[in-house]
C-alpha positions as a Markdown table, in Angstrom:
| # | Residue | x | y | z |
|---|---|---|---|---|
| 1 | Thr | 5.8 | -119.4 | -107.2 |
| 2 | Val | 2.8 | -120.6 | -108.8 |
| 3 | Arg | -0.7 | -120.2 | -107.2 |
| 4 | Lys | -4.2 | -121.6 | -108.2 |
| 5 | Ser | -7.6 | -121.4 | -106.5 |
| 6 | Phe | -10.4 | -123.9 | -107.1 |
| 7 | Phe | -14.2 | -124.1 | -106.1 |
| 8 | Ser | -14.8 | -120.3 | -105.2 |
| 9 | Glu | -11.4 | -120.2 | -103.7 |
| 10 | Arg | -12.0 | -122.7 | -101.1 |
| 11 | Val | -9.1 | -124.9 | -102.2 |
| 12 | Gln | -5.9 | -122.9 | -102.6 |
| 13 | Thr | -2.8 | -124.6 | -104.0 |
| 14 | Gln | 0.9 | -123.2 | -104.1 |
| 15 | Met | 4.1 | -124.5 | -105.5 |
| 16 | Ile | 7.4 | -122.7 | -105.0 |
| 17 | Ala | 10.3 | -124.0 | -106.8 |
| 18 | Leu | 13.8 | -123.1 | -106.8 |
| 19 | Gln | 16.3 | -124.4 | -109.3 |
| 20 | Ala | 20.2 | -123.6 | -109.0 |
| 21 | Leu | 21.8 | -124.9 | -112.5 |
| 22 | Glu | 25.2 | -123.4 | -111.6 |
| 23 | Ser | 25.2 | -124.8 | -108.0 |
| 24 | Asp | 23.2 | -128.1 | -108.7 |
| 25 | Tyr | 20.4 | -127.8 | -106.3 |
| 26 | Thr | 16.5 | -128.0 | -106.3 |
| 27 | Leu | 13.9 | -127.0 | -103.6 |
| 28 | Leu | 10.3 | -127.6 | -104.0 |
| 29 | Arg | 7.5 | -126.5 | -101.7 |
| 30 | Pro | 4.0 | -127.5 | -102.7 |
| 31 | Arg | 1.0 | -127.1 | -100.3 |
| 32 | Val | -2.7 | -127.2 | -100.6 |
| 33 | Thr | -5.1 | -125.3 | -98.2 |
| 34 | Tyr | -8.7 | -126.1 | -97.9 |
| 35 | Arg | -11.1 | -123.6 | -96.4 |
| 36 | Ile | -13.8 | -125.8 | -94.4 |
| 37 | Asn | -15.6 | -122.6 | -93.4 |
| 38 | Asp | -15.0 | -118.9 | -92.7 |
| 39 | His | -13.0 | -119.8 | -89.4 |
| 40 | Leu | -11.3 | -123.3 | -90.3 |
| 41 | Ala | -8.7 | -124.0 | -92.7 |
| 42 | Ala | -6.8 | -127.1 | -93.2 |
| 43 | Glu | -3.3 | -127.4 | -94.9 |
| 44 | Leu | -1.1 | -130.1 | -96.2 |
| 45 | Gly | 2.4 | -129.4 | -97.5 |
| 46 | Tyr | 6.0 | -130.8 | -98.2 |
| 47 | Leu | 9.5 | -129.4 | -98.5 |
| 48 | Phe | 11.7 | -131.3 | -100.8 |
| 49 | Ile | 15.3 | -130.5 | -101.1 |
| 50 | Ala | 17.9 | -132.1 | -103.5 |
| 51 | Gly | 21.5 | -131.4 | -104.5 |
| 52 | Arg | 25.0 | -132.1 | -104.1 |
| 53 | Ser | 26.2 | -131.8 | -100.4 |
| 54 | His | 28.5 | -129.1 | -101.1 |
| 55 | Ser | 26.0 | -126.8 | -102.7 |
| 56 | Leu | 24.4 | -124.0 | -100.6 |
| 57 | Ile | 20.8 | -125.8 | -100.4 |
| 58 | Gly | 21.9 | -129.2 | -101.3 |
| 59 | Gln | 23.8 | -129.6 | -98.0 |
| 60 | Tyr | 20.4 | -130.0 | -96.4 |
| 61 | His | 19.2 | -132.8 | -98.9 |
| 62 | His | 18.4 | -135.2 | -96.0 |
| 63 | Asn | 15.9 | -132.5 | -94.3 |
| 64 | Asp | 12.8 | -133.1 | -96.2 |
| 65 | Glu | 9.7 | -132.5 | -94.2 |
| 66 | Gly | 5.9 | -132.8 | -94.5 |
| 67 | Trp | 3.3 | -131.0 | -92.5 |
| 68 | Thr | -0.1 | -130.6 | -91.8 |
| 69 | Arg | -1.7 | -127.6 | -90.2 |
| 70 | Leu | -5.1 | -126.7 | -88.9 |
| 71 | Glu | -6.0 | -122.9 | -88.6 |
| 72 | Trp | -8.9 | -121.6 | -86.3 |
| 73 | Arg | -9.7 | -117.7 | -87.0 |
| 74 | Ile | -12.2 | -115.7 | -84.9 |
């Protein structure tokens, strides 16, 4: 996991990566969060799965997904 903040922590990035050399699969989950103000944040992310179909995670290689999220805190 690698995290980095920019612009006084208004923009936060995160990359989660998993590589299994023996089982031959890869999982990547990058995301970016932008704090619009103290109460509102927007997030954009993606889940990438790759590998052989017989591996633990690789069997889900057709299940990549992207998402957006809007969070309101009081």
